[in-house]
C-alpha positions as CSV (number, residue, x, y, z in Angstrom):
1,X,143.6,46.5,156.5
2,X,147.3,45.5,157.2
3,X,148.4,46.4,153.6
4,X,147.5,48.8,150.9
5,X,147.3,46.9,147.7
6,X,148.1,48.3,144.2
7,X,147.0,47.1,140.8
8,X,149.0,48.3,137.7
9,X,147.4,48.6,134.3
10,X,150.3,48.3,131.8
11,X,153.9,47.0,132.0
12,X,155.5,49.1,129.3
13,X,158.3,51.5,129.9
14,X,156.5,53.6,132.5
15,X,154.7,50.7,134.1
16,X,158.0,48.9,134.5
17,X,159.5,51.9,136.2
18,X,156.6,52.1,138.6
19,X,157.0,48.4,139.5
20,X,160.7,48.9,140.1
21,X,160.2,51.8,142.4
22,X,157.4,50.1,144.4
23,X,159.5,46.9,144.8
24,X,163.0,48.4,145.3
25,X,161.9,51.1,147.7
26,X,159.3,49.1,149.6
27,X,160.9,49.6,153.1
28,X,161.1,53.4,152.7
29,X,157.6,53.6,151.3
30,X,156.2,51.5,154.2
31,X,157.8,53.9,156.8
32,X,156.4,57.0,155.0
33,X,152.8,55.6,154.7
34,X,152.6,53.7,158.0
35,X,152.0,50.3,156.5
36,X,153.2,48.3,153.5
37,X,152.1,49.3,150.0
38,X,152.2,46.2,147.9
39,X,152.0,45.6,144.1
40,X,149.6,42.7,143.8
41,X,148.4,42.6,140.2
42,X,149.6,43.8,136.8
43,X,147.5,43.8,133.7
44,X,149.2,43.0,130.3
45,X,148.0,41.5,127.0
46,X,150.8,39.0,126.8
47,X,151.6,37.5,130.2
48,X,154.1,35.1,128.6
49,X,156.3,37.8,127.1
50,X,159.8,38.4,128.5
51,X,159.7,41.7,130.5
52,X,162.6,43.6,131.8
53,X,161.5,43.1,135.4
54,X,161.0,39.9,137.3
55,X,157.7,39.9,139.2
56,X,156.5,37.4,141.8
57,X,154.5,34.5,140.5
58,X,150.8,35.2,140.0
59,X,151.0,38.9,139.7
60,X,150.7,39.1,135.9
61,X,147.2,38.8,134.4
62,X,145.6,39.4,131.0
63,X,142.1,39.7,132.5
64,X,141.1,43.3,133.4
65,X,138.6,42.1,136.0
66,X,141.5,40.6,138.0
67,X,142.6,44.1,138.7
68,X,139.6,46.4,138.2
69,X,137.1,44.2,140.1
70,X,139.4,42.8,142.7
71,X,137.9,43.8,146.1
72,X,141.4,43.6,147.7
73,X,143.0,46.2,145.5
74,X,142.8,49.8,146.9
75,X,144.7,51.8,144.3
76,X,144.7,51.4,140.5
77,X,147.6,52.8,138.4
78,X,146.8,53.4,134.7
79,X,149.7,53.6,132.4
80,X,148.4,51.9,129.3
81,X,147.9,55.2,127.5
82,X,145.4,56.0,124.7
83,X,142.0,57.3,125.4
84,X,138.9,55.1,125.1
85,X,140.1,51.9,126.8
86,X,141.9,53.9,129.5
87,X,138.8,56.0,130.1
88,X,136.6,52.9,130.5
89,X,139.1,51.3,132.9
90,X,139.5,54.4,135.1
91,X,135.7,54.9,135.3
92,X,135.2,51.2,136.2
93,X,137.9,51.5,138.9
94,X,136.4,54.6,140.4
95,X,132.9,53.2,140.4
96,X,134.3,50.1,142.2
97,X,135.6,52.3,145.0
98,X,139.2,52.4,144.0
99,X,141.6,55.3,144.0
100,X,143.3,56.0,140.7
101,X,146.7,57.3,139.7
102,X,147.2,58.1,136.0
103,X,149.9,59.6,133.7
104,X,147.5,59.9,130.8
105,X,147.6,63.5,129.5
106,X,145.7,62.7,126.3
107,X,142.8,61.4,128.3
108,X,142.7,64.2,130.9
109,X,143.1,67.0,128.3
110,X,139.9,65.8,126.7
111,X,137.8,64.0,129.3
112,X,139.1,65.3,132.6
113,X,135.9,67.0,133.6
114,X,133.9,63.7,133.4
115,X,136.5,61.7,135.3
116,X,137.0,64.2,138.1
117,X,133.2,64.5,138.6
118,X,133.0,60.7,139.0
119,X,135.9,60.7,141.4
120,X,134.3,63.5,143.5
121,X,130.9,61.7,143.6
122,X,132.6,58.5,144.8
123,X,134.9,60.4,147.2
124,X,137.9,58.7,145.6
125,X,141.3,60.2,144.8
126,X,142.2,60.7,141.1
127,X,145.9,61.8,141.0
128,X,147.7,62.8,137.8
129,X,151.1,64.4,138.7
130,X,152.9,62.5,136.0
131,X,150.6,63.7,133.2
132,X,152.6,66.9,132.9
133,X,156.5,67.2,132.9
134,X,157.3,63.7,134.0
135,X,159.2,63.7,137.2
136,X,158.9,67.5,137.9
137,X,156.5,68.2,140.7
138,X,154.0,70.8,139.4
139,X,150.4,69.6,139.8
140,X,150.5,69.2,143.6
141,X,152.4,72.4,144.1
142,X,149.7,74.2,142.1
143,X,146.9,72.5,143.9
144,X,148.4,72.7,147.4
145,X,151.6,74.7,148.0
146,X,150.5,77.6,145.8
147,X,146.8,77.4,146.6
148,X,146.8,80.8,148.3
149,X,148.0,82.6,145.2
150,X,146.1,84.1,142.3
151,X,148.2,82.9,139.4
152,X,148.5,85.1,136.3
153,X,150.8,83.0,134.1
154,X,152.0,79.5,133.7
155,X,154.6,79.1,130.9
156,X,157.0,76.3,130.1
157,X,159.1,74.0,128.1
158,X,157.0,70.9,128.4
159,X,158.2,68.8,125.5
160,X,161.7,67.4,125.6
161,X,161.9,66.3,122.0
162,X,161.4,69.8,120.6
163,X,163.6,71.3,123.2
164,X,166.4,68.9,122.2
165,X,165.9,69.8,118.5
166,X,166.0,73.5,119.1
167,X,168.9,73.3,121.5
168,X,171.0,71.4,118.8
169,X,170.0,73.9,116.1
170,X,171.0,76.7,118.4
171,X,174.3,75.3,119.5
172,X,175.4,73.7,116.3
173,X,173.6,75.7,113.6
174,X,172.1,72.5,112.3
175,X,169.1,72.1,110.0
176,X,165.8,71.0,111.5
177,X,165.5,67.8,109.5
178,X,169.1,66.8,110.3
179,X,168.5,67.2,114.1
180,X,165.1,65.5,113.9
181,X,166.8,62.3,112.5
182,X,169.4,62.5,115.2
183,X,166.7,62.7,117.9
184,X,164.9,59.7,116.4
185,X,168.2,57.7,116.4
186,X,168.7,58.5,120.0
187,X,165.2,57.6,121.0
188,X,164.2,61.1,121.9
189,X,161.7,61.3,119.0
190,X,159.2,58.7,117.8
191,X,159.3,57.2,114.3
192,X,156.2,59.4,113.7
193,X,157.2,62.6,115.6
194,X,154.1,64.6,114.7
195,X,152.7,64.9,118.2
196,X,155.9,66.4,119.4
197,X,157.1,68.6,116.5
198,X,153.7,70.0,115.7
199,X,153.1,70.9,119.3
200,X,150.2,68.6,120.2
201,X,151.9,66.9,123.1
202,X,152.6,70.3,124.7
203,X,149.1,71.4,124.0
204,X,147.6,68.6,126.0
205,X,149.9,69.5,128.9
206,X,149.3,73.2,128.9
207,X,145.5,72.5,128.9
208,X,145.9,70.5,132.1
209,X,148.2,73.1,133.7
210,X,145.9,76.0,132.8
211,X,142.9,74.2,134.2
212,X,144.7,73.6,137.6
213,X,146.4,77.0,137.7
214,X,143.3,79.2,136.9
215,X,140.6,77.0,138.4
216,X,138.7,76.7,135.1
217,X,138.2,73.9,132.6
218,X,140.5,74.1,129.7
219,X,140.4,71.4,127.1
220,X,142.7,70.5,124.2
221,X,140.4,72.2,121.7
222,X,140.8,75.5,123.5
223,X,144.6,75.5,122.8
224,X,146.0,77.4,119.8
225,X,148.9,75.2,118.4
226,X,151.9,75.8,116.2
227,X,154.9,73.5,115.9
228,X,158.6,74.0,115.2
229,X,158.8,72.7,111.6
230,X,159.1,76.2,110.1
231,X,162.1,77.2,112.3
232,X,165.3,77.5,110.2
233,X,168.9,78.1,110.9
234,X,168.4,81.7,109.8
235,X,165.7,82.3,112.4
236,X,168.0,80.7,115.1
237,X,170.9,83.1,114.0
238,X,168.7,86.2,114.0
239,X,167.5,85.3,117.4
240,X,171.1,85.2,118.7
241,X,171.9,88.4,117.0
242,X,168.9,90.1,118.6
243,X,169.5,88.8,122.1
244,X,166.9,86.0,122.1
245,X,166.7,82.2,122.1
246,X,163.9,80.2,120.3
247,X,161.9,77.8,122.4
248,X,158.6,75.9,121.9
249,X,156.5,77.1,124.9
250,X,153.2,76.3,126.3
251,X,151.8,79.6,127.5
252,X,148.7,80.2,129.7
253,X,147.8,83.7,130.9
254,X,144.9,84.8,133.1
255,X,143.8,88.2,131.9
256,X,140.7,90.1,133.2
257,X,139.1,86.8,134.3
258,X,139.7,85.3,130.8
259,X,142.2,82.6,129.9
260,X,144.7,82.7,127.0
261,X,146.3,79.3,126.2
262,X,148.6,78.5,123.4
263,X,151.6,76.5,122.2
264,X,154.0,77.9,119.6
265,X,157.7,78.8,119.0
266,X,158.8,81.9,120.9
267,X,161.6,84.4,120.9
268,X,162.5,84.6,124.6
269,X,165.3,86.9,126.0
270,X,168.6,85.2,126.7
271,X,168.4,86.3,130.3
272,X,165.0,84.7,131.0
273,X,165.2,81.6,133.2
274,X,163.6,79.4,130.5
275,X,166.2,80.4,127.9
276,X,168.9,78.3,129.6
277,X,166.8,75.1,129.8
278,X,168.4,72.9,127.2
279,X,168.4,69.4,125.6
280,X,165.5,67.1,126.8
281,X,165.0,69.0,130.1
282,X,161.6,70.6,130.9
283,X,160.8,73.6,133.0
284,X,157.7,75.4,134.1
285,X,157.8,79.1,135.0
286,X,154.9,80.8,136.8
287,X,153.8,84.1,138.2
288,X,151.5,84.6,141.2
289,X,150.4,87.6,143.3
290,X,152.0,86.2,146.4
291,X,154.9,84.1,145.3
292,X,156.0,86.4,142.5
293,X,158.0,84.3,140.0
294,X,159.1,80.7,140.4
295,X,160.4,77.9,138.1
296,X,160.3,74.1,138.3
297,X,163.0,72.3,136.4
298,X,163.9,68.7,135.7
299,X,163.5,65.7,133.4
300,X,160.1,65.8,131.8
301,X,159.9,62.2,130.6
302,X,161.5,58.8,130.8
303,X,160.9,55.6,132.7
304,X,162.2,56.5,136.2
305,X,161.4,60.3,136.3
306,X,157.8,59.5,135.4
307,X,157.7,56.6,137.7
308,X,158.9,58.9,140.5
309,X,155.8,61.1,140.0
310,X,153.4,58.2,139.8
311,X,154.8,56.5,143.0
312,X,154.6,59.9,144.7
313,X,150.9,59.9,143.9
314,X,150.5,56.3,145.1
315,X,152.0,57.2,148.4
316,X,149.7,60.3,148.7
317,X,146.7,58.1,148.0
318,X,147.9,55.5,150.5
319,X,148.4,58.1,153.2
320,X,144.8,59.3,152.5
321,X,143.5,55.8,152.9
322,X,145.5,55.2,156.1
323,X,144.0,58.4,157.6
324,X,140.6,58.1,156.1
325,X,140.7,61.4,154.3
326,X,140.3,60.3,150.7
327,X,138.7,62.7,148.2
328,X,140.1,65.6,150.2
329,X,141.1,67.7,147.2
330,X,138.6,67.3,144.4
331,X,138.5,69.1,141.1
332,X,139.4,72.7,141.5
333,X,137.8,73.9,138.2
334,X,135.1,76.0,139.9
335,X,135.4,79.0,137.5
336,X,134.0,79.3,134.0
337,X,136.5,81.7,132.5
338,X,136.1,82.5,128.7
339,X,139.0,81.5,126.4
340,X,140.7,84.4,124.6
341,X,140.9,83.6,120.9
342,X,144.3,83.8,119.2
343,X,143.1,86.7,117.0
344,X,142.6,88.8,120.2
345,X,145.9,88.2,122.0
346,X,148.5,90.9,122.4
347,X,152.1,90.1,121.6
348,X,155.4,91.3,120.2
349,X,156.5,89.6,116.9
350,X,159.6,88.7,115.0
351,X,159.0,88.9,111.2
352,X,161.4,87.8,108.4
353,X,160.6,88.9,104.9
354,X,162.3,88.5,101.5
355,X,161.9,91.7,99.5
356,X,163.2,93.6,96.4
357,X,166.6,95.2,97.2
358,X,165.9,98.8,96.2
359,X,165.1,102.1,97.9
360,X,161.8,102.8,99.7
361,X,160.9,99.1,100.2
362,X,161.1,99.3,103.9
363,X,159.2,102.6,104.0
364,X,156.4,101.1,102.0
365,X,156.2,98.1,104.3
366,X,156.3,100.3,107.4
367,X,153.5,102.4,106.0
368,X,151.2,99.3,105.8
369,X,152.1,98.4,109.3
370,X,151.4,101.9,110.5
371,X,147.9,101.8,108.8
372,X,147.2,98.8,111.0
373,X,148.5,100.1,114.3
374,X,151.6,97.9,114.1
375,X,154.6,99.7,115.7
376,X,158.1,98.6,114.8
377,X,160.7,98.3,117.6
378,X,163.8,97.3,115.6
379,X,164.8,96.5,112.0
380,X,167.7,94.5,110.5
381,X,168.0,94.6,106.7
382,X,170.6,92.5,104.8
383,X,171.2,92.3,101.1
384,X,171.4,88.6,100.0
385,X,173.4,89.5,96.9
386,X,171.1,87.2,94.9
387,X,168.7,88.3,92.1
388,X,168.4,91.8,93.6
389,X,166.8,90.5,96.8
390,X,167.2,91.5,100.4
391,X,166.0,90.2,103.7
392,X,164.3,92.4,106.3
393,X,163.9,91.3,109.9
394,X,161.5,93.2,112.2
395,X,160.7,93.1,115.8
396,X,157.3,94.8,116.6
397,X,156.1,96.4,119.8
398,X,153.1,94.7,121.4
399,X,150.3,94.6,119.0
400,X,146.9,92.8,118.5
401,X,147.4,89.6,116.6
402,X,144.5,90.2,114.2
403,X,145.9,93.7,113.3
404,X,149.3,92.1,112.4
405,X,147.6,89.4,110.3
406,X,145.6,91.9,108.4
407,X,148.7,93.9,107.7
408,X,150.7,90.9,106.6
409,X,147.9,89.9,104.1
410,X,148.4,93.2,102.3
411,X,152.2,93.1,102.6
412,X,152.3,89.5,101.2
413,X,150.5,90.7,98.1
414,X,152.9,93.6,97.4
415,X,155.1,93.1,94.2
416,X,158.1,94.2,96.2
417,X,157.7,91.2,98.7
418,X,158.8,87.8,97.6
419,X,157.9,85.9,100.8
420,X,157.0,86.3,104.4
421,X,159.5,83.7,105.6
422,X,158.5,83.5,109.2
423,X,156.4,85.0,111.9
424,X,157.3,84.2,115.5
425,X,155.9,85.6,118.7
426,X,158.2,87.3,121.2
427,X,157.7,86.7,124.9
428,X,159.3,88.6,127.7
429,X,159.9,92.1,126.2
430,X,162.1,93.7,123.6
431,X,165.9,93.5,124.1
């Protein structure tokens, strides 16, 4: 073949970015691959719509078969999103002998196993760098550059919307709902922000990262998820006072051949590398037996950063085609590691309680914790000056989650306790 031909499924924000990079950087891409890589077909529902990019005549089509069944097309790029239709299109492309590049985290977090098995059986490439953290290179480094390591932790800020909200709350002391509206006005948050603020977007990404990092299949249903909607300005201030920053993190740990995978707000020390990652930026921090600690940082979403990752995958697939080495790195999930349930994790905790402002209250609460093997590392008690109430803030030593929950059930029923205002896990050690 004298050209490697690409078909694009979808011309939305990301698809437009992919088309721009392929067209604008064609000379450079040709030199890197060894022959031209040309966009020849783009699937869209409405081919008469005004798009923000001008494509050569005849490229747009509203017929899937013009792309998926076209014998001249070598690489299919799926950026239509969703699950069922995208899954059917990717399977059809693989079965037709085409290599696939996708950014579809929703699909991979649920049906990745099936898709990778088909790709491997057909000796086709299925690349997905853009499915996690946009333009930040992380999937290929895990699969290739760090392949000699035994990784023990992958932890990161992998949702820009929530990071923007928590950054603004931290820097300005703003209320959650106020900053959420601002994020929506700026286009950082969707009209329905549920997937972001409740942690589901990050959960899909950490499932993919854990699967690659620990060589075992982790699906969305394996991930424990909490969002940021309960974080208040009070929690932000207490974090500052205690030497921490609050971040929504995706956390995956490999412990005794088992995998712990979760998404939730975290108190992280101010001197941790992730603590200084602000606004809509993403970062992924990892630990390996050979590399030690490393962090990958950059823009985790957006038209051009995501297009950068996708076109990188296109170039990788094109090089494989050129040198007849396709299907070289297949699915690496060769282990079957059990998932550690949230009740069985070990963590430190920040607790904020509203209590009666009188003597021996703290001693009574500490006694319940002691009965459940919950050890307290530090305490802050403030009188609110209202209705004889006080606020107690505790940081625990590392404790079993189930033990803490059992203690809090009893404490929550005590007449001296008005409310357990918040419980947030602490990552990275007491300060």
